[in-house]
C-alpha positions in Angstrom: 124.4 -32.2 192.7 122.6 -29.3 194.4 123.1 -28.5 198.0 120.2 -27.4 200.1 120.1 -25.5 203.3 117.5 -27.3 205.3 116.9 -26.6 208.9 120.4 -24.9 209.0 122.3 -27.9 207.5 123.6 -28.4 204.2 122.1 -31.3 202.5 123.8 -32.4 198.9 121.1 -34.0 197.0 121.8 -36.0 193.8 118.3 -35.6 192.1 116.8 -34.4 188.7 116.9 -30.3 189.2 113.1 -30.4 188.3 112.2 -32.5 191.1 109.6 -30.8 193.4 111.2 -30.1 196.9 108.6 -32.0 198.6 109.9 -35.1 197.1 113.6 -34.5 198.0 112.9 -33.7 201.5 110.5 -36.9 202.1 112.7 -39.6 199.7 116.0 -38.2 200.2 116.1 -36.4 203.5 113.7 -38.2 205.5 112.0 -35.3 206.6 108.5 -36.6 206.4 106.6 -33.5 208.1 105.7 -31.9 204.9 102.8 -34.0 203.2 101.8 -34.7 199.7 98.2 -33.4 199.1 97.2 -32.5 196.0 100.3 -31.8 194.2 99.0 -28.7 192.7 99.4 -26.1 195.6 96.0 -26.0 196.5 95.8 -27.6 199.7 98.8 -26.6 201.9 99.8 -30.1 203.3 103.3 -29.7 202.1 104.0 -26.2 202.9 107.4 -25.3 204.1 109.6 -22.0 204.7 111.7 -20.8 201.8 113.7 -17.6 203.2 111.0 -16.7 205.6 108.4 -17.1 203.4 105.5 -19.8 203.3 105.7 -22.0 200.2 104.0 -24.9 198.8 107.1 -27.3 198.3 105.0 -29.5 195.7 105.6 -26.7 193.2 109.0 -25.6 194.0 111.9 -27.4 191.8 115.1 -28.0 193.6 117.0 -26.1 190.8 115.5 -22.9 192.2 116.7 -23.3 195.9 120.5 -23.2 195.6 121.8 -20.4 198.1 118.3 -20.3 199.9 117.2 -21.4 203.4 114.1 -24.0 204.1 112.6 -24.8 207.2 110.4 -27.5 207.8 108.3 -28.4 210.8 111.4 -30.4 212.1 113.2 -27.4 212.3 110.8 -25.8 214.9 111.6 -27.9 217.6 112.2 -31.5 218.9 110.1 -34.2 220.5 112.2 -33.5 223.8 112.3 -29.7 223.1 109.3 -28.7 220.9 109.4 -25.0 220.0 106.8 -22.2 221.1 104.5 -22.9 218.2 104.5 -26.7 218.8 104.0 -26.4 222.5 101.0 -24.1 221.6 99.5 -26.5 219.2 99.8 -29.4 221.9 98.6 -27.5 224.7 95.5 -26.3 222.7 94.9 -29.9 221.5 94.9 -28.4 217.8 95.9 -31.1 215.8 93.2 -34.1 214.9 94.2 -36.5 212.2 97.6 -34.4 211.8 97.8 -34.2 208.1 97.6 -30.8 207.6 99.0 -29.4 210.8 102.8 -29.2 209.6 101.8 -27.1 206.6 99.7 -25.1 208.8 102.6 -24.6 211.4 104.9 -23.6 209.0 102.4 -20.9 207.4 101.8 -19.7 210.9 105.7 -19.6 211.8 106.1 -17.6 208.6 103.3 -15.0 209.9 104.4 -14.8 213.3 108.1 -14.2 212.1 106.7 -11.3 210.0 104.0 -10.2 212.3 104.4 -11.3 216.1 100.9 -10.0 217.2 98.5 -11.0 214.5 94.9 -10.5 215.1 92.2 -13.5 214.4 91.5 -11.9 211.1 95.1 -11.8 210.1 95.6 -15.3 211.3 92.7 -16.7 209.5 93.5 -14.7 206.1 97.0 -16.3 206.3 95.7 -19.7 206.7 93.4 -19.4 204.0 95.4 -21.5 201.4 95.1 -24.7 203.7 92.4 -27.3 203.5 91.5 -29.1 206.8 88.4 -31.3 207.1 88.9 -32.1 210.9 87.3 -29.2 212.4 89.8 -27.9 215.0 90.1 -24.4 213.3 89.3 -22.4 216.3 91.9 -24.6 218.1 94.4 -23.8 215.6 93.8 -20.0 215.7 93.8 -20.3 219.5 97.3 -22.0 219.2 98.7 -19.2 216.9 97.7 -16.6 219.5 99.0 -18.5 222.3 102.3 -19.0 220.5 102.5 -15.5 219.6 101.9 -14.5 223.3 104.6 -17.0 224.6 107.1 -15.6 221.8 106.7 -12.1 222.9 106.5 -12.8 226.4 107.9 -16.1 227.3 106.4 -19.2 228.3 103.0 -19.0 230.5 104.2 -21.9 232.6 101.3 -24.1 232.0 102.5 -27.4 230.4 99.8 -29.5 231.7 96.6 -29.8 230.1 95.0 -27.7 227.3 92.8 -24.6 227.5 89.5 -25.6 226.5 86.7 -23.4 225.4 
């Protein structure tokens, strides 16, 4: 039995210690935000935060996670009270199919936690490990910039409609 700290709560898990975190999140804890993409750490769909760093959950065995803090996209906010990054993605209409978005949000949150005012170049470099074929890259960058401003200055008050450019 391994106890995982996920989104601020302890979760005892009875699984093979070699099981990748992704499968435990999805199959044992019903946290389905992280997606299976490639299983090789090459697409970013499974990204979560581990002790504040973005990691590919498909590559991390649960045996290595005792006494570590794991955060998933579900830990950023709720449907009724989305977090700043989630609100920014909604307001900028940054998601198309949405498959890669939870992983991108987690990598973006890790960036914003360590660098509250990243440049566009820093945002793009930080998102480099993620594959997305929907074509909303500029909206994703704008959403991260919006979230950075909101986290720094507080909500801008705009909740109706998206900023379109």
